[in-house]
C-alpha positions as CSV (number, residue, x, y, z in Angstrom):
1,X,118.5,144.4,127.7
2,X,115.6,142.9,128.5
3,X,112.8,142.1,126.6
4,X,110.3,145.0,126.9
5,X,113.4,147.7,126.3
6,X,113.5,145.7,122.5
7,X,109.4,145.9,121.8
8,X,109.3,149.1,123.3
9,X,112.4,150.4,120.7
10,X,111.1,148.5,118.0
11,X,107.1,149.9,118.1
12,X,109.2,153.5,118.5
13,X,111.0,152.7,115.3
14,X,107.9,152.0,113.3
15,X,105.6,154.9,114.8
16,X,108.1,157.7,114.8
17,X,106.4,158.6,118.0
18,X,107.5,157.6,121.4
19,X,103.6,159.1,123.0
20,X,101.7,156.8,120.1
21,X,104.4,153.3,120.6
22,X,103.7,154.2,124.1
23,X,99.7,153.5,123.6
24,X,100.4,150.6,121.1
25,X,102.8,149.2,124.3
26,X,100.1,149.7,126.6
27,X,102.2,151.7,129.2
28,X,102.8,155.1,129.8
29,X,105.3,157.6,127.5
30,X,107.7,158.0,130.6
31,X,108.0,154.0,131.4
32,X,108.6,153.6,127.5
33,X,111.2,156.3,126.9
34,X,112.9,155.5,130.3
35,X,112.6,152.0,129.5
36,X,114.8,152.9,125.7
37,X,117.4,155.5,127.4
38,X,118.3,152.4,129.4
39,X,118.7,150.0,126.4
40,X,120.5,152.9,124.8
41,X,122.5,153.1,127.2
42,X,123.7,149.1,127.4
43,X,124.4,149.0,123.8
44,X,126.4,152.6,124.3
45,X,124.8,154.7,121.5
46,X,121.6,156.2,121.0
47,X,118.9,154.8,118.7
48,X,117.1,158.1,118.3
49,X,117.4,161.6,117.0
50,X,115.1,163.8,119.5
51,X,113.8,167.1,118.6
52,X,110.8,167.8,120.6
53,X,107.9,166.2,120.1
54,X,109.8,164.3,116.8
55,X,112.4,161.6,117.0
56,X,114.0,160.0,114.2
57,X,116.0,156.8,114.3
58,X,119.8,157.2,113.8
59,X,122.0,155.4,111.5
60,X,122.9,153.4,114.5
61,X,119.4,153.0,115.2
62,X,118.5,152.1,111.7
63,X,121.1,149.4,112.0
64,X,120.2,147.5,114.9
65,X,116.8,147.4,114.4
66,X,116.4,144.4,111.9
67,X,118.4,142.3,114.7
68,X,116.8,143.4,117.6
69,X,112.9,142.8,115.5
70,X,114.8,138.9,115.4
71,X,115.5,138.9,118.9
72,X,111.4,139.3,119.1
73,X,110.3,136.7,116.6
74,X,112.7,134.2,118.2
75,X,111.0,135.0,121.5
76,X,108.2,134.4,120.0
77,X,109.0,131.3,118.3
78,X,110.4,129.9,121.8
79,X,107.1,130.6,123.5
80,X,105.2,128.9,120.8
81,X,107.2,125.9,120.8
82,X,106.7,125.9,125.0
83,X,102.7,126.0,124.7
84,X,102.3,123.3,121.8
85,X,105.0,121.6,123.9
86,X,102.1,121.4,126.9
87,X,99.5,121.7,125.3
88,X,100.7,118.0,123.2
89,X,100.0,116.2,127.2
90,X,96.5,118.0,127.3
91,X,94.6,115.8,125.3
92,X,95.2,112.5,123.0
93,X,95.5,112.1,119.9
94,X,92.3,110.3,118.5
95,X,93.6,107.9,115.6
96,X,91.4,105.4,113.6
97,X,93.2,102.5,112.4
98,X,91.8,99.9,110.3
99,X,92.0,96.2,112.1
100,X,93.4,95.3,109.1
101,X,96.6,96.7,109.3
102,X,100.1,95.4,109.9
103,X,100.2,96.0,113.9
104,X,104.3,96.1,112.7
105,X,103.6,99.2,110.6
106,X,102.0,100.5,113.4
107,X,104.7,100.2,116.2
108,X,107.3,101.1,114.1
109,X,105.1,104.4,113.2
110,X,104.6,104.7,116.6
111,X,108.4,104.8,117.6
112,X,108.8,107.8,114.8
113,X,106.0,109.6,117.1
114,X,107.5,109.3,120.2
115,X,111.2,110.5,118.5
116,X,109.2,113.5,116.8
117,X,107.0,114.7,119.6
118,X,108.2,112.8,122.6
119,X,105.3,112.7,125.1
120,X,102.8,112.6,123.0
121,X,99.1,110.5,124.3
122,X,97.8,108.6,121.3
123,X,94.5,107.0,121.5
124,X,93.8,104.4,118.7
125,X,90.2,103.0,117.6
126,X,89.9,99.9,115.2
127,X,87.6,99.0,112.8
128,X,86.0,99.5,109.5
129,X,87.2,102.1,106.3
130,X,83.1,103.1,107.2
131,X,83.3,102.8,110.6
132,X,86.5,104.8,110.5
133,X,85.0,107.4,108.4
134,X,81.4,107.6,110.3
135,X,83.6,108.2,113.4
136,X,85.9,111.5,111.9
137,X,83.2,112.7,110.1
138,X,81.0,113.1,114.3
139,X,84.3,114.1,115.0
140,X,85.3,111.2,117.2
141,X,88.5,111.0,115.7
142,X,90.9,113.1,114.6
143,X,92.6,111.0,111.6
144,X,92.4,107.8,110.0
145,X,94.7,105.6,108.9
146,X,92.9,102.9,106.2
147,X,92.1,102.2,103.1
148,X,89.8,104.2,101.4
149,X,88.7,101.6,98.2
150,X,87.0,103.3,95.5
151,X,87.2,106.9,97.2
152,X,85.1,108.2,100.6
153,X,83.8,111.1,98.8
154,X,84.8,115.4,98.4
155,X,84.0,115.2,102.6
156,X,87.2,114.0,103.1
157,X,91.0,113.8,102.1
158,X,92.5,110.9,101.7
159,X,96.7,110.7,101.0
160,X,98.5,107.9,100.2
161,X,100.8,106.8,102.6
162,X,101.9,102.8,100.6
163,X,100.9,99.9,98.9
164,X,100.6,96.1,99.4
165,X,100.2,93.5,97.9
166,X,97.9,90.7,98.7
167,X,99.8,87.2,99.5
168,X,98.5,83.4,100.1
169,X,99.4,82.4,103.7
170,X,100.3,78.9,103.4
171,X,101.6,76.8,106.4
172,X,104.9,75.2,106.6
173,X,105.3,72.2,104.6
174,X,102.2,72.8,102.3
175,X,102.5,71.8,98.8
176,X,101.5,74.9,96.9
177,X,104.6,76.5,99.5
178,X,107.0,74.8,96.2
179,X,105.7,77.5,93.9
180,X,107.1,81.2,93.5
181,X,103.9,83.0,92.9
182,X,100.2,81.7,93.2
183,X,97.8,82.4,90.5
184,X,93.7,82.6,91.7
185,X,93.1,79.5,89.8
186,X,96.0,77.5,91.5
187,X,94.1,77.3,94.5
188,X,90.7,76.2,93.2
189,X,89.3,73.7,95.7
190,X,92.1,74.3,98.2
191,X,90.7,74.6,102.1
192,X,90.7,77.9,103.2
193,X,90.1,80.0,106.1
194,X,88.2,83.2,105.4
195,X,89.1,86.5,106.6
196,X,85.8,88.4,107.7
197,X,87.1,91.2,108.5
198,X,89.2,92.1,105.1
199,X,87.7,95.3,103.2
200,X,88.9,93.8,100.0
201,X,86.7,90.7,100.8
202,X,84.1,90.7,98.4
203,X,86.2,92.1,95.3
204,X,88.2,89.2,95.7
205,X,85.3,86.9,96.0
206,X,83.5,88.3,92.6
207,X,86.8,87.7,90.9
208,X,87.0,84.2,92.2
209,X,83.3,83.7,91.0
210,X,84.0,85.4,87.9
211,X,87.3,83.3,86.9
212,X,84.9,80.0,88.3
213,X,87.8,79.5,91.2
214,X,85.9,77.7,94.1
215,X,87.2,78.4,97.2
216,X,86.5,75.7,100.3
217,X,86.0,77.5,103.3
218,X,87.0,75.3,106.5
219,X,87.2,79.0,109.0
220,X,85.6,82.4,109.2
221,X,86.6,84.7,111.4
222,X,86.8,88.4,111.8
223,X,89.9,88.4,114.4
224,X,93.7,88.6,112.0
225,X,95.5,86.2,114.6
226,X,92.7,83.5,114.7
227,X,93.2,83.5,110.8
228,X,97.1,83.7,110.7
229,X,96.6,80.7,114.0
230,X,94.3,78.7,112.0
231,X,96.3,78.6,108.8
232,X,99.5,77.5,110.7
233,X,97.3,74.6,112.4
234,X,97.2,73.5,108.7
235,X,93.1,74.3,108.2
236,X,93.6,75.9,105.0
237,X,95.5,78.9,103.2
238,X,94.3,82.8,103.2
239,X,94.6,85.8,101.4
240,X,96.8,88.1,103.4
241,X,98.4,92.0,103.0
242,X,101.7,91.4,103.0
243,X,103.0,93.7,106.0
244,X,100.0,92.0,107.9
245,X,101.4,88.7,108.2
246,X,103.1,88.2,111.5
247,X,103.6,84.1,111.9
248,X,107.4,84.0,111.5
249,X,107.0,80.5,110.3
250,X,104.5,81.2,107.5
251,X,104.6,80.4,104.0
252,X,104.1,83.3,102.3
253,X,103.6,83.5,98.1
254,X,102.6,86.6,95.8
255,X,99.2,86.1,94.3
256,X,99.0,86.7,90.4
257,X,97.2,86.4,88.0
258,X,94.9,88.1,88.7
259,X,97.6,90.4,91.1
260,X,95.8,92.0,94.4
261,X,97.1,95.5,95.8
262,X,95.9,97.8,98.1
263,X,96.3,101.3,99.7
264,X,97.3,102.9,102.9
265,X,96.2,106.6,103.2
266,X,95.8,109.1,105.8
267,X,92.3,110.0,105.9
268,X,91.5,113.7,107.4
269,X,88.6,116.2,107.4
270,X,89.2,119.0,105.4
271,X,88.9,122.7,107.0
272,X,89.3,121.1,110.4
273,X,91.7,122.9,112.8
274,X,93.8,120.5,114.2
275,X,95.2,121.4,117.8
276,X,99.6,121.1,118.1
277,X,99.4,117.3,118.9
278,X,97.5,116.5,115.9
279,X,99.3,118.6,113.6
280,X,102.6,116.7,115.3
281,X,101.0,113.5,114.8
282,X,100.2,114.2,110.9
283,X,103.9,115.6,110.4
284,X,105.2,112.1,111.4
285,X,103.5,110.8,109.6
286,X,103.4,111.7,106.4
287,X,107.5,112.2,106.9
288,X,107.7,108.7,108.2
289,X,109.5,105.8,106.0
290,X,107.0,103.2,105.0
291,X,109.8,101.3,103.7
């Protein structure tokens, strides 16, 4: 049984005319009828009643039609999978990731991507939420993973992935490490390492001002690794998203009164068509167990 024989049969079964079926299949009528006769011989029973130019399905033909139709659909599905696999490797998926997102979270995601779509190439850019949104708008990124803060507007679709709280990062042996949790007022006047790249920095500074909390900044940096290194050097404490902490010896304590949280979302542009590679990446991001 060959695939073109099955297609010719299905076309004839739908049109109930060898002539019209041949036109649909873009072959000559003799070629179509010959192929159908060979298919009948292979199956061992006629598929059509033939009365001059008129044809009708036999009982055997009616029973075989859905099964042969499934063969064609499965063949199409296999071709789609094969084509998608080829396309996955042509153009890298362009992903924007907010620079303050912890690398271990992204590493776990990329491990899932490798399992779900092996061989997919990813090009990552990091930056602030506003910069990533602008690159999305200019079609320089396919998607972004970031904290949309108060929203990016109707030009973007934001799908929440996970929520994380902010913690107070302390060096080992710091006196405040004896506390199970820390209120903002407990930190007033303490030496402080300022994370300039934090997208929620202005909000936290505003809360501190409203509460009369004075932060004694000793070091400022946009680099997350430098901030953590300065904390470990006992320069001061820092506010950090809990999943962004990478130093194994650092001390983390929940920040309470007020509790500060952020929501990380997958941001895409509504209506923009996704390539097979981008679609595979988006599916994995949505199904990933962020934990």
